[in-house]
C-alpha positions in Angstrom: -32.5 -22.9 8.7 -29.1 -21.6 9.0 -25.6 -22.0 10.7 -23.3 -19.6 11.4 -19.2 -20.3 12.0 -17.5 -17.7 13.5 -13.8 -17.0 12.4 -11.3 -14.9 14.6 -8.0 -14.7 15.5 -7.8 -17.7 17.3 -8.2 -19.4 13.7 -5.1 -17.3 12.4 -2.4 -19.4 10.6 -0.4 -16.7 8.9 -1.2 -12.8 7.8 -2.9 -14.9 4.5 -4.7 -17.7 6.0 -7.5 -18.7 8.7 -8.5 -22.0 9.5 -11.4 -23.3 11.4 -11.7 -26.8 13.1 -15.5 -28.2 12.2 -17.2 -30.5 15.3 -16.9 -33.5 12.8 -16.5 -34.1 8.9 -19.6 -32.7 7.3 -21.2 -33.4 4.0 -21.4 -30.0 2.5 -22.5 -30.7 -1.1 -25.9 -29.8 -0.2 -25.0 -26.4 1.1 -24.3 -22.9 0.3 -22.3 -20.7 2.3 -22.1 -16.9 2.7 -20.6 -14.1 4.7 -23.1 -12.7 6.8 -20.5 -10.3 8.7 -17.0 -9.2 8.4 -14.7 -6.5 10.4 -11.5 -6.4 9.5 -8.8 -4.1 10.4 -7.4 -2.1 7.3 -3.8 -3.2 8.0 -2.2 -4.5 4.8 0.5 -2.7 2.6 0.1 -0.6 0.0 4.0 -0.2 -1.1 6.4 -3.3 -1.0 8.7 -5.0 -3.3 6.9 -8.3 -4.1 4.0 -8.3 -5.7 3.7 -4.8 -5.8 6.7 -3.8 -7.2 6.3 -0.1 -5.9 9.1 0.4 -3.6 11.9 2.5 -5.2 13.0 5.5 -7.1 15.8 7.4 -7.8 17.1 10.6 -6.5 20.3 12.5 -8.0 22.2 14.9 -5.8 24.4 17.5 -7.1 27.7 17.5 -5.0 31.4 19.4 -5.3 32.1 16.4 -7.4 29.9 14.6 -9.7 26.3 14.1 -8.9 25.6 11.2 -6.7 22.8 9.2 -8.0 21.1 7.3 -5.4 18.2 4.2 -5.3 16.2 5.2 -2.4 14.4 1.4 -1.1 11.0 2.2 0.8 10.7 -0.5 3.6 7.7 -2.4 3.1 4.4 -0.7 4.7 1.5 1.1 4.8 2.2 4.6 3.6 0.2 8.0 2.7 2.2 10.7 1.0 2.8 12.4 4.2 4.4 8.9 5.3 6.5 9.2 2.1 8.0 12.4 2.7 8.7 11.5 6.2 11.1 8.7 4.9 12.7 10.6 2.2 13.6 13.3 4.9 14.9 10.3 7.1 16.8 9.0 4.4 18.2 12.4 3.4 19.1 12.8 7.6 20.8 9.4 7.6 22.8 10.1 4.6 24.0 13.6 5.4 21.9 15.3 2.9 20.8 18.5 5.1 21.8 21.5 6.8 20.5 22.5 10.2 20.1 26.2 11.4 22.5 26.9 14.7 19.8 29.1 15.9 16.6 27.1 15.5 17.6 23.4 15.1 15.6 23.2 12.2 16.8 21.5 9.1 16.7 22.4 5.8 16.0 19.6 2.9 16.5 20.4 -0.9 13.4 17.8 -1.8 10.3 16.7 -1.1 6.7 15.1 -1.7 3.6 16.7 -0.8 -0.2 16.7 -1.8 -2.0 19.3 -3.7 -5.5 18.7 -2.2 -7.2 21.3 -5.0 -6.0 19.3 -8.1 -5.8 15.7 -6.1 -2.2 15.4 -7.3 1.2 14.7 -5.5 4.1 17.0 -6.0 7.5 16.7 -6.2 9.6 20.0 -5.1 12.9 20.5 -5.2 14.8 24.2 -3.8 18.1 24.9 -5.1 21.5 24.1 -3.5 23.3 27.2 -2.5 26.9 26.7 -3.9 28.2 26.5 -0.2 27.2 26.5 3.1 25.0 29.6 4.2 26.1 31.6 7.3 24.6 30.7 10.7 24.3 26.9 9.5 26.0 23.4 10.1 26.1 20.8 7.1 24.9 17.0 7.5 27.9 16.1 5.8 26.8 17.2 2.5 29.1 19.1 0.2 27.7 21.7 -2.3 27.9 22.1 -6.2 29.9 25.3 -6.2 29.7 27.6 -9.7 25.9 27.1 -9.9 22.7 26.7 -8.0 21.7 23.2 -8.6 18.5 20.9 -8.0 18.0 17.5 -7.0 16.4 15.6 -10.0 13.9 12.7 -9.2 14.0 9.7 -11.8 11.1 7.5 -12.2 11.2 4.4 -14.1 8.8 2.5 -16.4 9.6 -0.6 -15.0 8.6 0.4 -11.4 5.2 1.0 -10.1 6.0 3.6 -7.9 5.2 6.3 -10.7 1.8 4.9 -10.2 1.9 5.8 -6.3 2.6 9.3 -7.3 0.9 9.7 -10.6 4.1 10.6 -12.6 5.1 9.5 -16.2 8.2 8.0 -16.4 11.0 10.6 -16.8 13.6 12.5 -15.0 12.2 16.2 -12.9 13.3 18.3 -13.2 14.8 17.5 -16.7 17.7 20.5 -16.4 19.5 20.3 -12.7 20.2 23.9 -13.0 17.6 26.2 -12.7 16.2 28.8 -10.5 13.5 29.2 -7.5 11.7 26.2 -6.5 10.9 23.6 -9.1 7.5 22.1 -8.8 6.3 18.5 -10.5 2.5 17.6 -10.2 1.1 14.0 -10.9 0.4 13.4 -15.0 -2.6 11.1 -13.8 -4.1 10.5 -10.9 -1.9 8.9 -8.0 -2.9 5.6 -6.6 -1.5 5.3 -3.2 -3.8 2.4 -2.6 -2.9 0.2 -5.3 -4.7 -2.5 -3.6 -8.5 -1.4 -4.5 -10.7 -4.5 -3.2 -9.9 -7.6 -1.4 -11.2 -11.0 -2.1 -12.3 -13.6 0.3 -11.6 -17.2 -0.9 -13.2 -20.5 1.3 -11.8 -23.8 0.8 -15.5 -25.6 0.7 -16.9 -23.4 -1.9 -17.4 -24.3 -5.7 -17.8 -21.3 -7.8 -18.4 -22.2 -11.3 -18.8 -18.6 -12.4 -15.6 -17.3 -11.1 -11.8 -17.7 -12.6 -10.8 -18.9 -9.3 -13.7 -21.2 -7.8 -12.9 -20.5 -3.8 -14.3 -16.9 -4.3 -17.1 -16.3 -1.5 -16.7 -12.4 -1.0 -15.1 -9.3 -2.3 -15.1 -6.0 -0.4 -13.5 -2.5 -0.5 -11.8 -0.4 2.5 -15.2 1.9 2.4 -13.5 5.0 3.2 -11.5 3.9 6.1 -7.9 5.0 6.9 -4.8 2.7 7.7 -5.6 1.3 11.1 -9.3 1.6 11.3 -11.6 -1.3 11.3 -13.6 -2.0 7.7 -17.1 -3.1 8.1 -16.8 -5.7 5.3 -20.4 -7.3 5.6 -22.3 -7.4 2.6 -25.8 -5.8 2.4 -27.6 -8.9 2.1 -26.3 -12.7 2.4 -25.0 -14.1 -1.1 -25.0 -18.0 -1.0 -22.3 -19.8 -2.6 -22.7 -23.5 -3.3 -20.1 -25.7 -1.5 -18.7 -29.1 -2.4 -17.3 -32.1 -0.4 -17.0 -33.4 2.8 -14.4 -31.2 5.1 -13.6 -31.4 8.9 -11.8 -28.0 8.5 -12.3 -24.5 6.6 -9.5 -22.5 5.5 -10.5 -18.8 4.7 -7.6 -16.8 2.8 -7.1 -13.5 1.1 -6.0 -11.8 -1.8 -6.0 -8.5 -3.6 -8.0 -7.7 -6.8 -5.4 -9.1 -8.9 -5.5 -12.5 -7.1 -2.0 -11.3 -5.4 -1.8 -12.8 -1.3 -2.7 -10.1 0.8 -0.7 -10.3 3.9 -3.1 -8.7 6.8 -0.9 -7.6 9.7 -3.8 -7.2 12.3 -5.0 -10.8 12.6 -7.8 -9.4 15.0 -10.5 -9.8 12.5 -13.9 -11.1 13.1 -15.9 -13.0 10.3 -19.3 -14.7 10.5 -19.8 -17.6 7.9 -23.5 -18.4 7.3 -24.3 -21.9 5.8 -27.9 -23.1 4.6 -29.1 -26.0 2.9 -29.7 -24.7 -0.9 -30.1 -27.9 -2.8 -33.4 -27.7 -4.7 -34.2 -24.4 -3.1 -34.6 -21.5 -5.2 -33.5 -18.3 -3.1 
């Protein structure tokens, strides 16, 4: 005989924690528990300052005087490469680093991030700035280097995990700011746009002596779901983990594969826990 318990948004405590009250204080020493079914929206950050440390890069921009060195801090959020490029454009607009075609109203930017699907790589592209404002355009406030065409430069630090988002070795790209034509830098290694590869579920009543965290009850991946889509995190078959102690409430928490707290933005999940008496029973 098994005993199911449902955890959903009514049990939400914070973005990492859910609690469910039991009907009374229950001695669970003879029981095991398994995740029966789990449906969770893919709604956690892949870029943030803490704990991922992957939310900033440096952009050097030539001007009429000394080049400006700008640390661009990306707000914590869930991004793909297109979103990352959109934020770069937003930052360039906010700081006046663009020109506008007076006829079409279209903006020109001199740096961008894009995806190269054929090579499974991220590209940083930069086109040379003109030496003066082109005819038929209005400047958003930027000045031009004069004398020679120059490119923006991207600096990727070894101490910041943004390098793994785009798959770049630490360095400056392009290494020389004065060049001709569009300069393109491709990933040096496979980019990891989503550094959270798996999610741990931990349950307060569990005793798992084989895990470094004794409350581990289930692990799942996003199974190809995109941001905002629901993940069916249900196991293929029930896998019972022994319980320990007497409990009046149960606490379910979520962590990434490295044990960092996972902040789930959408609290509308449904988890079915299945309890079963397993003492002296061979499953």
